[in-house]
C-alpha positions, 0 to 999 in steps of 0.5 A, spaced: 432 558 548 436 560 542 440 554 538 447 553 541 450 554 534 447 560 530 445 558 523 451 563 520 456 559 524 453 552 523 455 552 516 462 552 519 461 545 521 457 543 516 460 546 510 467 548 512 471 547 505 466 551 502 464 556 507 471 559 507 469 564 501 462 565 504 458 571 507 454 571 514 449 575 516 454 581 517 461 582 516 464 580 523 459 574 523 462 572 516 469 573 519 468 569 525 465 563 521 470 563 516 475 563 522 471 557 525 472 553 518 479 554 518 480 551 525 475 545 523 480 544 517 487 545 521 488 551 517 491 555 523 495 560 518 488 562 515 485 562 522 490 567 524 489 571 518 482 572 519 483 573 527 487 579 525 482 582 521 477 580 526 481 584 531 481 590 527 473 590 526 469 595 529 463 590 531 468 586 535 466 590 542 459 587 540 457 583 547 453 578 542 460 576 539 464 577 545 464 570 548 465 567 541 471 571 540 474 569 546 473 562 545 477 563 538 482 567 541 483 561 546 484 556 541 489 560 537 493 561 543 493 553 544 495 552 537 501 555 538 503 552 544 501 558 549 497 554 554 497 558 560 494 564 556 489 559 552 486 556 559 486 563 562 482 566 556 478 560 555 476 561 563 474 568 561 470 566 555 466 561 559 465 566 565 462 570 559 457 565 557 455 562 563 447 561 564 447 563 556 445 559 550 452 560 547 455 555 553 454 549 549 457 552 543 464 554 547 464 547 551 464 544 544 469 548 541 474 547 547 473 540 548 474 539 541 481 543 542 483 538 548 481 532 544 485 533 538 491 534 543 489 527 547 487 531 553 481 526 554 479 527 561 478 534 560 475 534 554 469 529 556 468 534 562 466 540 557 462 535 552 458 532 558 456 539 561 454 541 554 450 535 553 446 537 559 444 544 557 443 542 549 436 542 546 434 536 543 431 540 537 438 543 535 440 537 531 447 539 529 449 541 536 447 535 539 450 530 533 457 534 534 457 533 542 455 526 542 460 524 537 465 528 540 464 524 547 463 517 543 470 518 539 473 519 546 470 513 549 472 509 543 479 511 544 479 510 551 477 503 550 469 503 551 466 502 544 459 499 547 459 505 551 460 510 545 454 506 541 449 508 547 452 515 547 450 515 540 443 512 541 445 508 535 438 505 534 435 513 533 440 515 528 435 515 523 430 519 527 434 525 525 432 530 520 438 533 518 442 529 513 449 532 516 447 530 523 445 523 521 452 522 517 456 524 523 452 520 528 453 514 523 460 515 522 462 515 529 458 509 530 462 505 525 468 507 529 465 504 535 464 498 531 471 498 528 473 498 535 469 492 537 472 488 531 465 488 528 468 490 521 462 488 516 458 492 521 462 498 520 463 497 513 456 496 512 454 503 516 459 507 512 457 505 505 450 506 507 452 514 509 449 518 503 454 522 500 454 529 503 456 536 500 461 536 506 467 534 503 470 534 510 465 529 512 466 525 506 474 525 508 472 522 515 468 517 512 473 514 507 479 514 512 475 510 516 473 505 511 480 505 509 482 503 516 476 498 516 479 495 509 486 495 512 483 491 518 480 486 514 487 485 510 483 488 503 489 491 501 487 493 494 481 497 496 484 500 502 490 503 498 485 505 493 481 509 498 487 512 502 491 514 496 485 518 493 483 521 499 491 523 500 491 526 493 484 530 494 486 533 501 493 535 498 490 539 492 485 542 497 490 544 502 487 540 508 493 538 512 490 533 517 486 529 513 492 529 508 496 526 513 491 521 516 490 519 509 498 518 507 499 514 514 493 509 512 496 509 505 503 507 508 500 502 512 498 498 506 506 497 505 508 497 512 504 490 514 508 484 512 501 480 511 500 485 505 502 483 498 505 490 497 509 490 503 515 495 502 518 498 508 522 503 504 515 505 500 512 505 507 517 510 510 516 515 504 509 515 505 509 516 513 514 522 512 510 525 507 504 524 512 509 528 517 510 533 512 503 535 512 502 534 520 508 538 522 504 545 522 499 542 527 504 541 533 498 539 538 496 533 534 496 526 537 496 523 529 503 526 529 505 521 535 502 515 531 506 517 525 513 518 529 512 511 532 510 508 525 517 511 522 521 508 528 518 501 527 519 501 520 526 503 520 527 498 526 524 493 521 530 494 516 535 494 521 536 502 521 537 502 529 540 509 529 534 512 525 529 508 529 532 511 535 532 518 532 524 518 531 523 514 537 526 520 541 522 525 536 515 521 538 517 521 546 519 529 545 512 530 542 508 526 547 512 531 552 509 537 549 502 534 548 500 532 555 499 536 561 504 535 567 499 530 570 498 526 564 506 525 563 507 523 570 502 517 569 506 516 562 512 516 566 510 511 571 507 506 566 514 507 562 518 505 568 513 499 569 514 497 562 521 498 563 521 493 569 517 488 565 522 488 559 528 487 563 525 481 566 523 479 559 530 480 556 533 476 562 529 470 560 531 472 552 538 472 554 538 465 557 534 462 551 539 466 546 545 462 549 541 455 547 539 458 540 546 460 538 548 453 538 543 450 534 544 456 529 551 454 529 549 447 527 545 450 522 550 454 519 555 448 518 550 445 515 548 451 510 556 451 509 556 444 507 550 445 502 553 451 499 560 448 498 556 442 495 552 447 490 558 451 488 562 444 486 556 442 482 555 449 479 563 449 477 562 442 474 556 445 470 560 451 468 565 446 465 560 443 461 557 449 459 564 452 457 564 445 453 558 446 450 560 453 447 567 451 445 563 446 439 559 452 436 565 457 436 569 452 433 564 451 427 563 458 427 571 459 426 571 453 421 565 456 416 569 463 417 575 460 415 572 457 409 569 463 407 575 467 408 579 462 404 575 459 398 569 465 398 571 467 391 570 460 389 564 458 392 557 458 389 552 463 392 548 457 395 554 455 398 556 462 401 549 463 403 549 456 407 555 458 411 553 465 413 546 462 415 550 457 419 554 462 422 548 466 424 544 460 427 550 458 431 551 465 434 544 466 435 544 460 439 550 462 443 546 469 444 540 465 447 545 461 451 549 467 454 542 471 455 540 465 460 546 465 464 546 473 465 538 473 467 540 467 472 546 471 475 541 478 475 535 474 478 540 471 483 543 477 485 536 481 485 538 486 480 532 485 475 526 489 477 519 488 475 514 493 473 507 490 474 501 492 470 495 490 467 497 485 460 492 483 455 494 476 455 491 474 448 495 480 444 501 478 448 500 470 446 499 472 439 506 476 439 510 470 442 506 465 437 508 469 431 515 470 433 516 462 433 512 461 426 518 460 422 521 455 427 515 451 427 514 451 420 521 448 419 519 442 423 512 442 420 509 443 426 502 446 427 501 451 433 493 451 434 490 457 438 485 455 443 483 462 446 478 468 444 480 475 443 476 476 450 479 482 454 483 478 459 488 481 463 493 479 468 498 483 473 505 482 470 511 485 467 509 484 460 517 484 457 518 478 462 512 474 461 513 474 454 520 471 455 517 466 460 512 464 454 518 464 449 521 459 453 515 454 454 514 455 446 521 454 444 521 448 448 515 445 446 517 446 438 524 443 440 521 437 443 516 436 439 516 430 433 516 433 426 508 434 423 505 434 430 501 440 433 502 445 439 496 447 443 496 454 446 490 456 451 488 461 455 483 460 461 480 463 467 481 459 474 477 464 479 481 470 480 487 467 476 488 466 469 492 460 466 496 461 460 498 454 457 502 450 452 501 443 450 505 439 446 505 432 443 512 430 445 515 424 448 513 426 455 516 426 462 518 421 467 516 423 474 523 423 476 524 428 470 518 432 473 521 433 480 528 436 477 524 440 472 525 447 475 531 446 478 537 450 476 542 447 471 537 441 470 535 440 463 527 439 461 528 433 458 533 427 457 533 428 449 530 433 444 528 432 437 533 438 434 539 436 438 540 443 441 544 444 447 542 449 453 544 451 460 538 448 463 537 454 466 531 456 462 525 453 466 529 455 473 529 463 470 521 462 468 519 460 475 523 465 478 520 471 474 513 468 475 514 467 482 516 475 482 509 476 479 505 473 484 504 467 480 505 460 479 508 455 474 507 448 473 507 442 468 503 436 467 506 430 463 506 423 462 511 418 458 508 418 451 502 423 452 506 429 451 507 435 456 503 441 458 506 447 461 502 452 464 503 459 468 498 462 472 497 469 474 492 474 478 487 477 474 487 484 472 482 489 471 482 492 464 484 499 463 480 504 461 480 508 454 484 514 458 489 509 462 489 504 468 484 505 473 489 507 478 484 507 484 481 500 483 488 497 480 494 501 484 500 500 479 506 498 483 513 495 482 516 489 484 523 486 485 525 479 483 527 476 490 534 472 491 533 465 491 
């Protein structure tokens, strides 16, 4: 018996991307193989173009090609929604191939078409028939049929049965590398369905690299799915984004859509540190654009449902309803009338159950409203108390601003009236006083503006790898003169090692500015200030220790509260808004870090910032695939 898949056609499954420009054993064979490859890649427009060329080819009437051409025609008809014609044409192809070696191939082709459109029962019938007639020596055909059956069994909820179908323990017996890889990937899919994530990842990582980029994409997409299931968001995002970009360049619409769907899930899951419904919706819509030409795909339904869920999450119920309706219409187009009847019955039962649930929820809702009202009253009282406190504090700030403004006006008046009589030293003294006082007022107002921006959520952070030692050097150098003015020595207790953190460089510098400024402000004359960088597991700690008076436990409790000053008294008699450390805490939290203080009376204080460690950038830029860049927005209090 001849092979179920001829050698010239086998390449369409083993190397579909490369085969689109390859030749077969005859011009017509080449056209058929290229059309099959186009169908494997969901390039329906390419397949139709090739079908037109096949229809005009004189060899098309050759009996050895007739069954294959009928099968190709049926699948193209199915792809454009001509279902009745497709089923009639395939019946003709099946009759043509009966009792012939070509039957397993045609059964595999038609089953693949049915499986892609979620007609699982019919697909299983054809695959089972093909499996009964295939020869064990035809490894590629055997692998394709077994994996086709296993894939459907996994979808229907029978992963253990899928492993038995694949004969998981005998995969290594296959000599063909494509067959081994195809079976291993299908086995990993079954393990993933059984929630055996580590076994699935181990299998996928053990699959040898193959020239078939189509198969490589399937492996990486399944690996990304495993990482999402394990909440390994960085690896999942890196793989999904890389596959999406590659498939978009190679014009592989199905895999591009699947990759964008997985990448969107990184932003859609609330447990992800990158949770962002708008970004998730953006990637889901890009996935929908890729899948649009493939109207008969179950994947499109998943994308519609995900977009509807995301719009519902952010409260856009009209949009959610719009995409939910699109999902239902897609399901109606996708399934046969018999399947739709089962779906409708299920929907009716679900609706009945939902009605019972909603009735119980209404009873609970009445009780919850009363407790919410009580909490609202408590919140109003708390907000009123906070507003009164802030108004009182703003009065204090206004008073603090009044004195320096008076000092500036007095110095300006002296210069205006007696400037021509003053010596250069006296004149410089008054000018310097005006500049210093204005600079202090600028810092005061800047702190208030930053606090207002953080409170309203208008400050956006750009998170990227930041070199800690270089940034600390910049901050220390900026305060060198202020430290010298008080005879303070700033000691660096860190090396020039490439330790990076994930942070917004500008805002992290402002935080370190604030901590070092406080250390100088509260340090007695002639003491030391120690700046240190340490690695604590996956976190990097940047700390500043002074030899000041230290803080009591009560002061430490109030330390990071807004409108609360760091210490009762400073050594430079400088004022402040009491917002500095509150702003530092909000910036650091927005960068996924923590800030804290260790202190005791008479023994100085250590303020520290801990941020996630980042992978050092390469010479050509950041390792985008290993350390995805993203933006974060400072959250409201």
